[in-house]
C-alpha positions in Angstrom: -15.8 -22.0 -2.4 -15.9 -25.4 -0.7 -15.5 -28.4 -2.4 -18.6 -30.5 -2.3 -16.9 -32.9 0.2 -17.0 -29.8 2.5 -20.5 -29.7 2.7 -20.8 -33.0 3.4 -19.1 -33.3 6.5 -20.8 -29.6 7.8 -23.6 -32.3 8.0 -21.9 -33.8 11.0 -21.3 -29.8 13.1 -24.5 -28.3 12.3 -25.3 -27.0 15.3 -22.1 -25.6 16.2 -21.2 -21.7 15.4 -20.3 -21.7 11.6 -19.7 -17.9 11.3 -19.9 -14.9 12.6 -20.6 -11.8 10.2 -22.2 -8.4 10.5 -25.8 -10.1 10.1 -25.2 -12.4 13.4 -24.1 -15.2 14.2 -25.1 -18.6 11.9 -24.8 -22.4 12.8 -23.8 -25.4 10.4 -27.2 -25.7 9.7 -28.1 -21.9 8.7 -25.6 -22.8 6.5 -26.7 -26.0 4.4 -30.5 -25.0 4.7 -29.9 -21.0 2.8 -27.1 -23.3 0.3 -29.6 -25.9 -0.4 -32.5 -22.9 -0.7 -29.7 -20.4 -3.1 -29.6 -24.0 -5.1 -33.3 -24.4 -5.9 -32.9 -20.4 -7.6 -30.1 -21.7 -9.3 -31.6 -24.0 -11.0 -35.1 -22.4 -11.8 -36.9 -26.0 -11.7 -34.5 -27.6 -14.1 -32.3 -30.1 -13.0 -28.1 -30.5 -11.5 -26.6 -27.5 -13.3 -24.3 -29.6 -15.1 -20.8 -27.3 -14.6 -22.9 -23.8 -15.9 -20.4 -21.2 -14.9 -21.9 -18.7 -11.7 -20.7 -15.4 -11.6 -21.0 -13.6 -8.0 -20.6 -10.5 -6.2 -21.0 -10.7 -2.8 -19.8 -8.8 0.0 -18.0 -10.7 3.1 -20.6 -12.5 5.4 -23.0 -15.0 5.6 -24.7 -14.5 2.6 -21.2 -14.6 0.2 -20.9 -17.8 2.2 -24.1 -19.6 1.3 -24.1 -18.5 -2.0 -20.7 -20.2 -2.4 -21.7 -22.7 -1.2 -25.4 -22.8 -3.1 -23.9 -22.9 -6.2 -21.5 -26.1 -5.7 -24.4 -27.5 -4.2 -26.4 -26.9 -7.3 -23.5 -28.6 -9.8 -22.4 -25.4 -11.0 -18.9 -23.9 -11.5 -18.5 -20.4 -9.1 -16.7 -17.7 -10.5 -16.2 -15.4 -7.2 -16.2 -11.4 -9.0 -13.6 -8.7 -6.8 -15.1 -5.8 -4.8 -12.7 -3.5 -6.3 -12.9 -3.9 -9.5 -14.2 -1.9 -12.0 -17.3 -3.0 -14.2 -14.7 -3.7 -17.1 -13.1 -6.3 -15.1 -16.7 -7.6 -13.9 -17.2 -7.8 -17.7 -14.0 -9.2 -18.8 -14.3 -12.6 -16.3 -17.5 -13.4 -16.9 -17.7 -13.2 -20.3 -14.8 -15.3 -20.5 -16.1 -18.2 -18.8 -19.8 -17.6 -20.4 -21.7 -17.3 -17.3 -24.9 -18.7 -17.0 -26.3 -16.9 -14.3 -24.9 -13.5 -12.8 -25.8 -12.4 -8.3 -25.2 -9.4 -7.3 -25.4 -7.5 -3.8 -27.8 -4.6 -4.1 -24.6 -2.6 -3.8 -23.5 -3.8 -7.1 -26.7 -4.9 -9.0 -27.2 -1.8 -10.9 -23.9 -2.7 -12.7 -24.2 -6.8 -12.4 -27.8 -6.3 -14.0 -25.7 -4.4 -17.3 -22.6 -7.1 -17.0 -25.8 -9.5 -16.9 -27.0 -8.4 -19.9 -24.2 -7.9 -22.5 -23.2 -11.4 -22.1 -26.8 -12.9 -22.4 -26.2 -14.0 -19.2 -29.6 -14.1 -15.7 -29.4 -11.5 -13.0 -30.2 -12.5 -9.8 -29.8 -10.3 -6.3 -28.7 -11.7 -3.9 -32.4 -11.7 -2.0 -33.9 -13.8 -4.5 -30.8 -16.2 -4.5 -31.7 -16.6 -1.1 -35.4 -17.1 -1.3 -35.1 -20.1 -3.2 -37.0 -23.9 -3.3 -34.5 -26.4 -1.5 -33.5 -28.6 -3.6 -31.9 -32.1 -3.6 -27.6 -32.1 -3.5 -25.6 -32.3 -7.1 -23.9 -35.4 -7.3 -20.5 -33.8 -9.3 -18.0 -36.1 -9.2 -14.0 -35.3 -6.9 -12.7 -35.1 -11.1 -15.9 -31.8 -12.1 -14.5 -28.5 -11.7 -15.4 -26.7 -8.6 -14.1 -22.9 -9.3 -12.9 -20.8 -11.8 -9.8 -18.0 -9.9 -8.2 -15.4 -12.1 -4.2 -15.3 -12.0 -3.2 -11.6 -11.4 -3.0 -10.7 -14.9 1.2 -9.2 -15.0 2.3 -10.8 -18.3 -1.0 -10.3 -20.3 -5.3 -10.4 -19.6 -6.0 -12.8 -16.0 -6.3 -16.3 -17.0 -9.4 -18.0 -15.2 -7.9 -21.2 -13.4 -9.7 -24.4 -13.0 -10.1 -26.2 -9.3 -12.0 -29.1 -9.2 -13.3 -31.0 -6.0 -10.5 -33.3 -5.6 -7.5 -30.4 -5.5 -10.0 -28.2 -3.7 -10.4 -31.1 -1.3 -6.8 -31.5 -1.3 -5.4 -28.2 -0.7 -7.7 -27.7 2.9 -6.5 -31.7 3.5 -3.0 -30.1 3.2 -3.3 -26.7 5.5 -5.3 -28.6 8.1 -2.6 -31.3 8.5 0.3 -28.9 8.6 -1.1 -26.0 10.4 -3.2 -28.1 13.3 -6.4 -27.1 12.6 -9.3 -28.5 14.6 -12.3 -27.6 15.6 -11.4 -25.3 18.2 -10.3 -22.6 15.9 -11.5 -19.5 16.1 -10.8 -17.2 13.1 -10.7 -13.6 12.5 -11.6 -13.5 8.5 -9.7 -9.8 6.7 -9.1 -10.8 3.2 -10.9 -10.3 0.0 -13.3 -13.4 -0.9 -12.0 -13.7 -4.9 -9.0 -15.4 -3.9 -6.8 -18.5 -2.4 -6.0 -16.9 0.8 -9.3 -15.7 2.1 -11.3 -18.0 0.1 -9.6 -21.3 0.8 -6.9 -21.2 3.0 -8.9 -19.2 5.8 -12.7 -19.9 5.4 -12.6 -22.9 4.1 -10.2 -24.8 5.9 -12.1 -23.1 8.9 -15.4 -24.6 8.1 -13.7 -27.9 7.0 -12.3 -29.0 10.5 -15.8 -27.1 12.1 -14.1 -24.1 13.6 -15.9 -20.7 13.8 -15.0 -17.9 10.9 -15.2 -14.6 11.9 -16.0 -12.1 8.9 -15.6 -9.1 9.2 -17.6 -6.9 6.9 -13.9 -4.5 6.4 -10.4 -3.5 7.5 -10.6 -1.5 10.7 -7.2 -1.7 12.7 -8.1 -1.2 16.6 -11.0 -3.4 15.6 -8.9 -6.3 14.5 -6.3 -5.1 17.6 -9.9 -6.0 19.9 -10.6 -9.0 18.7 -6.9 -11.0 18.2 -6.9 -9.7 22.0 -9.9 -10.7 22.8 -8.8 -14.6 24.4 -11.9 -15.9 22.0 -9.4 -16.5 18.8 -6.9 -19.3 18.2 -6.1 -18.2 14.4 -5.3 -15.2 11.8 -4.1 -15.1 8.9 -3.3 -12.0 6.7 -1.3 -10.0 4.6 2.3 -8.2 5.2 0.3 -5.0 3.9 -2.0 -5.6 7.1 0.3 -6.8 9.3 2.3 -3.6 8.5 -0.7 -1.7 9.3 -1.4 -3.3 13.0 2.0 -2.3 13.7 1.1 1.2 12.8 -2.3 1.2 14.8 -0.4 -0.1 17.8 2.8 2.7 17.4 -0.1 5.5 17.7 -2.4 3.6 20.5 -2.1 4.9 24.6 0.0 2.8 26.5 -2.2 1.3 28.7 -4.3 -0.1 25.1 -0.8 -0.8 23.3 0.1 -3.3 26.4 -3.6 -4.9 26.2 -3.5 -5.7 22.6 0.2 -7.1 23.1 -1.1 -9.2 26.2 -3.8 -10.3 24.5 -2.0 -11.4 21.3 0.1 -13.5 22.8 -2.7 -16.0 23.5 -3.0 -17.3 19.7 -1.9 -20.7 18.9 -0.5 -19.6 15.0 -0.2 -16.3 12.7 0.3 -16.8 9.6 1.2 -13.7 7.0 1.8 -15.1 2.5 0.7 -13.6 -0.8 3.7 -11.1 -0.7 6.9 -11.3 0.7 7.1 -10.4 4.6 9.7 -7.9 4.6 12.2 -9.1 7.9 11.8 -5.2 9.6 8.0 -6.3 9.9 8.4 -10.4 10.6 10.8 -8.6 14.0 8.4 -5.7 15.1 5.8 -8.3 15.2 7.9 -10.3 17.0 8.5 -8.0 19.2 4.9 -7.0 20.0 3.4 -10.3 20.8 6.0 -12.6 20.7 4.3 -14.2 17.5 6.9 -15.4 15.0 5.3 -15.2 11.2 4.5 -18.3 9.9 5.4 -17.6 6.5 4.0 -19.9 3.0 4.1 -20.4 -0.2 1.0 -20.7 -3.0 -0.1 -19.2 -6.3 -3.9 -19.7 -7.5 -3.0 -22.5 -9.9 -1.4 -24.7 -7.3 -2.8 -23.7 -3.6 -0.4 -23.6 -0.7 3.0 -25.5 -1.7 5.6 -24.6 0.7 5.4 -23.5 4.7 7.2 -22.8 7.4 6.7 -25.7 10.6 4.0 -24.9 12.8 6.3 -26.1 15.6 10.6 -25.5 14.9 12.3 -22.7 13.4 10.8 -20.1 11.9 13.3 -18.2 9.8 13.2 -15.2 8.4 12.9 -15.0 4.5 12.3 -18.2 4.4 8.8 -19.6 3.0 9.7 -23.7 4.5 9.5 -27.4 3.1 6.7 -29.2 0.6 3.6 -29.0 2.4 2.1 -32.5 3.4 1.2 -34.7 0.2 2.9 -32.1 -2.4 6.1 -32.2 -4.0 8.4 -29.4 -5.2 11.7 -29.3 -7.0 13.8 -26.8 -8.4 15.0 -26.9 -12.2 17.7 -25.2 -13.8 18.2 -23.2 -17.0 19.1 -26.1 -19.1 15.7 -28.0 -17.5 17.6 -29.9 -15.4 16.4 -31.0 -11.6 18.5 -28.7 -8.9 20.2 -30.8 -5.8 22.7 -28.6 -4.1 21.7 -25.3 -1.5 21.8 -21.6 -2.7 21.4 -22.8 -6.8 18.9 -20.7 -8.0 16.1 -22.4 -9.9 12.7 -22.1 -10.6 10.0 -23.9 -8.8 8.0 -26.6 -10.2 4.9 -28.3 -7.9 3.5 -31.9 -8.3 0.4 -32.9 -6.4 -2.8 -33.8 -6.2 -3.8 -30.0 -5.1 -2.9 -28.4 -8.8 -5.4 -27.0 -10.9 -7.4 -29.0 -13.8 -6.7 -26.4 -16.8 -6.8 -22.5 -17.8 -10.3 -21.8 -19.3 -10.6 -22.5 -22.3 -7.2 -22.2 -23.7 -5.2 -25.4 -23.9 -2.1 -23.4 -25.7 -1.0 -21.7 -21.7 -1.9 -24.4 -19.8 0.4 -27.3 -21.6 2.9 -24.2 -21.7 2.3 -24.4 -17.1 3.9 -27.8 -17.3 7.0 -30.0 -18.1 6.5 -33.3 -17.5 3.7 -33.2 -15.5 5.3 -30.5 -13.2 3.8 -27.5 -13.6 6.1 -24.7 -13.9 5.3 -21.3 -11.5 8.0 -19.0 -12.8 8.7 -18.4 -9.6 13.0 -18.4 -8.7 13.5 -19.5 -5.6 16.9 -22.0 -3.4 17.4 -24.2 -0.7 19.1 -23.8 1.9 18.8 -26.7 5.1 16.1 -27.7 3.7 13.6 -24.4 3.5 13.2 -22.6 0.4 14.2 -19.1 -0.1 12.2 -17.2 -2.8 13.9 -14.6 -4.7 11.5 -13.0 -6.7 9.5 -13.8 -10.7 11.7 -14.8 -12.7 10.3 -12.2 -15.7 10.0 -9.3 -13.2 11.9 -9.5 -9.6 15.1 -11.6 -10.9 17.9 -9.0 -11.9 20.4 -10.2 -13.8 23.3 -7.7 -14.0 26.9 -8.1 -14.7 26.7 -11.8 -15.0 25.0 -12.4 -11.6 21.4 -13.1 -10.5 20.4 -10.5 -7.8 16.9 -10.8 -6.2 15.1 -7.4 -5.9 12.6 -9.1 -3.3 15.6 -9.6 -1.1 17.0 -6.1 -2.2 13.5 -4.0 -0.7 13.6 -6.6 2.5 17.1 -5.6 3.1 17.2 -1.8 3.1 13.5 -1.5 5.1 15.1 -2.3 7.5 16.7 1.0 7.9 15.5 3.7 9.6 14.4 6.0 7.6 13.5 4.0 4.2 9.6 3.3 4.9 8.5 1.8 2.0 10.5 0.9 -1.0 10.5 -0.9 -4.8 13.3 -2.8 -6.4 13.7 -2.5 -10.1 16.2 -3.4 -12.9 17.2 -0.3 -15.0 18.6 -1.6 -18.9 21.9 -0.5 -19.4 24.1 -1.4 -21.7 27.8 -1.8 -20.1 26.0 -4.0 -17.4 22.4 -5.9 -18.4 20.6 -4.7 -15.5 21.5 -1.7 -13.2 19.9 -1.6 -9.5 17.4 0.4 -9.3 15.7 1.8 -5.4 12.5 3.9 -5.8 12.2 5.0 -1.5 10.2 6.8 0.8 11.1 8.6 3.4 9.7 7.7 6.9 8.3 11.8 7.8 10.9 13.7 9.2 14.1 11.4 8.2 16.4 12.9 6.6 19.0 10.0 4.6 22.6 10.4 3.7 23.5 8.7 0.7 27.5 7.8 1.3 25.6 6.3 4.7 23.3 4.4 3.2 25.7 2.9 0.8 28.1 1.1 3.5 25.0 0.3 5.3 23.5 -1.5 2.1 26.8 -3.0 1.8 27.1 -4.6 5.1 23.5 -6.0 5.6 22.8 -7.2 2.0 26.0 -9.3 1.9 24.0 -12.0 4.0 22.3 -12.4 0.6 25.1 -12.7 -1.4 25.1 -9.8 -3.6 28.6 -9.0 -4.5 30.4 -6.6 -3.1 31.6 -5.0 -6.4 28.0 -4.1 -7.1 27.5 -1.0 -5.2 27.4 2.2 -7.4 28.8 5.3 -6.8 25.8 7.0 -8.5 25.7 10.9 -8.7 22.4 12.4 -7.3 20.0 15.4 -6.7 20.4 16.3 -3.4 19.7 19.3 -1.2 22.0 22.0 -0.3 22.7 19.8 2.8 23.7 16.7 0.3 20.9 15.2 2.2 17.7 13.5 0.5 14.9 14.6 1.7 11.9 13.1 -1.2 11.6 9.9 -2.8 13.8 8.9 -5.3 14.9 6.9 -7.4 18.6 5.5 -6.1 20.5 3.2 -8.6 22.6 1.4 -5.4 24.0 -1.5 -7.3 25.8 -2.1 -10.9 
């Protein structure tokens, strides 16, 4: 969702190509004209929407962006819905914010009409939204709400995160500064458009600078490789899963295609990974294929991006870098005291113009999320030579065992380097003696077998780098086949 400043800046790029999508290629002037029509349809002959919430579900492409911009143009608050969610989730989101209008693509029109009816909202199809009469731009101020995104809801019902035009603009500006965006950039967009990564980091940063954003309708590893190796793309951003799938596609491709893909991808100036921990095995393999060391960064819905590895300089595996320009970050211990020394874990707290305004109509949760103006992320990290390393969510990823705090994410990253392990998940298992034991669920690669004793020795050596105490290694009894091998996914208790 753009800030109004993004729309104003687009007027200076009017003749440049803004979007390339399944519908064709579109200039910034095309976007501005479409946004004015959408705004007219939303207003319906009335005045500025004055913060009315508009929920919309439109696939990636020109129409999606035009509707985003049209909502801001009309003075509304954008509430993007997730394409993969079922009706109850759409109903919950649109109902929570009391959306006055629901917009839908034809593919989901029947269901979204029902949602609109059930919450007492008006309904517009995408074609109807794009067929309005152009109107003048809203006079909303920088502090007015621009969009409401939803948290993941891992500890309860998702909360609506309210961002203002000012906080959206601040997020965009810090990334442009940190990552060197310019009008000469061209990025391929393969991410969902209902959260910060796809909405702000990719789409809005590109359009703020006058760059071109190619929007693929769906993920296709071969087609994406072709674009990345075309020599036309300069920037790419994705989640670790996408990089893992691209690696798999490369490994399954014919040798001549592998060579072309790798050679072409080396020409990009920047590749970024985020939204989840990047396994070191994926980082190293991607560097082997493309020479790129993926730039890892850290952010969340409430704050945008807060930490980043450098555009130029050392990018250390497992680290998410230093504070972004204009963003303050600190670590706080369990006694609510700032942590100054390296390698001491604490909660990440963030302060700056990038912060959200509030949780929608949830004053109690908003108050609880802040400490003297600092947003409490709930994520635990350590500082190491001015660079932060994420240990995980305090509620689920930090395992407290025998007086130690062990990071599930770091153990997962280490185990994924084992040649027999394709996927794994590490969790805390309640234990009366140790508080929690560390349990690992492992999925083996096709045809692989795993000797538990050998794995223990291998893991002990690898995990020393993560400062996991060696005495935590547990000689557990596990179901084995006649050869003493583990040949299927098992819960493996490696640690006390």
